[in-house]
N, C-alpha and C positions, 0 to 999 in steps of 0.2 A: 326825821323825822320826815313823814309823806299825809299827805293828805288822799282819800280816797274819795271815791261818793257813788255811793249807788244809788240809781234816779228812781227804778220799781221799787223800791225798798223804802225809799225815803231818810235812808241814815246816812247820818253826813258824820265823818269823821275827819276832824283837826286840828294839830296840834296845838296850833294859839289859843283856838276855842272864838275864832270870829269866820275864819275865812270859809263865806260859801256857807254860812248857816243856815240863809234862809233858801231849802231846794225848790221855792217856789217862782227866786228872782234871777233874772234874766242870764248868765254869761256869757252870753253868744251876742254882746257888744252887736247887739241890735241888725248884726251884717244876716243877707234874707240867704245867702246861702249855710253859714251855719246854721241859722237857726230853727231848718227843714230838720238837721236831724236831728234826732232820737237818742242823748246821750245817756252811754251806758255807765260809764265811769271817766273820770277826771284828772288827770298827773296838774296842782295847780302850781302858779308860779312860787320860784324859791325851793318848785321838790325837786330831788336828784335821784333817778332809777338809773342804776345800770343793772342788765340781762334782757333775756327773752320775755315779751308780751304776748301772747297770744285771747286769743277775745270773737268773740260774735256781739253786731252790734255797732257801734257809735263808738270812740274814745275821742276825748280832746284833750291837747296836750300843751301848758303851758306853761312848765317846767323846762328842766332840762332831761336828756333820757340818752342813755348809750347800748348800742345793741343791738337789738332785734325785735322784729314786728311783724305780729301776722297774726290776718284776719281775713272772711272773706266780707268783712264788711268797711265802715268807712273810720279813716281816719281825722281827724279835726287835726291842723294843730297850728295855736295861737300865734298871734304874733314878738312877744316875749319868748317863743318854743323856740329852743334849741335840742336838735336832735342829730346825734350823728350815728348813725345803723344803715342796717339793708333794711327795708320795708316789702313786702309783700300783702298787698289790700288787694281791696277789691273798690275802694275810689278813695282819691286825697287828697285835701282839700285846705293847701296851705298859705298863712297870710305869716308864719316864719320864717327861721332858716334849717335849712339842711342838706346834711353832710353824708354822702352814701347813694347807696341804688334801690329807685324805687321803681317794682313790678308792680301795677296795679291790672287788673281785669278788667273792669270800666271805665275808670276818668281819674285822670291827674284835674285841680285846675290851681294855678298858682296864682292869687289875688298879689296884687302891688304891690305890695308892704318882702311879698315873700322873698328866700333871700334860697339860690338852688348850683352842689356845688353837687355832682353828679348824672349817672346818668337813669334817662326816662325809659321805663317800655310798656305802656300800655293803646289800649284802641284811638281813645279821644282825650285831647291836651284841649289845652283854655291856657295862656298864657295873658294875665295882663299887660295895659303899660305900668314900668314905676320893675319889675319883679327882678332882679338878676340871677341871668342864671349861667352856668362854666359846665358844660358836659355835650353828651353825649342824647339824644331822642332815640328813640323805636319804636313806629308804628305798628302796628299788627292789627286786621280784622279783630274784630271778640269772637269770643266762642261759645258766648252763651248763645241759646234757644231760645 
């Protein structure tokens, strides 16, 4: 079972009937960086997804994902998230665990509770104190005009 939420339509699907049933509820835990993004889809804690995700806009993941993520938008990785994937995104903001390679055209922000094992390729990178990072970093100028 999975939880999928579409903000624009204010439609909530939940197998338990109680998770995120109030669309106006702030799922972003007050974190200013997470709060700035308009989330168009959400994979909740306890949800496991295997496969490829292609999307526009911002998606927040608090569950487990194994596969690939492709977007020009933003990927928000919650503190309880465990992602094993190849990620190609505009921006990645992470508080959770990522195993795999990230290519971001805009920026990668690893917040204090993040754990990253893999390679990063991005023009802008911020790593807070407390992050565990094992891997390689390649920084190139942004190709955006």
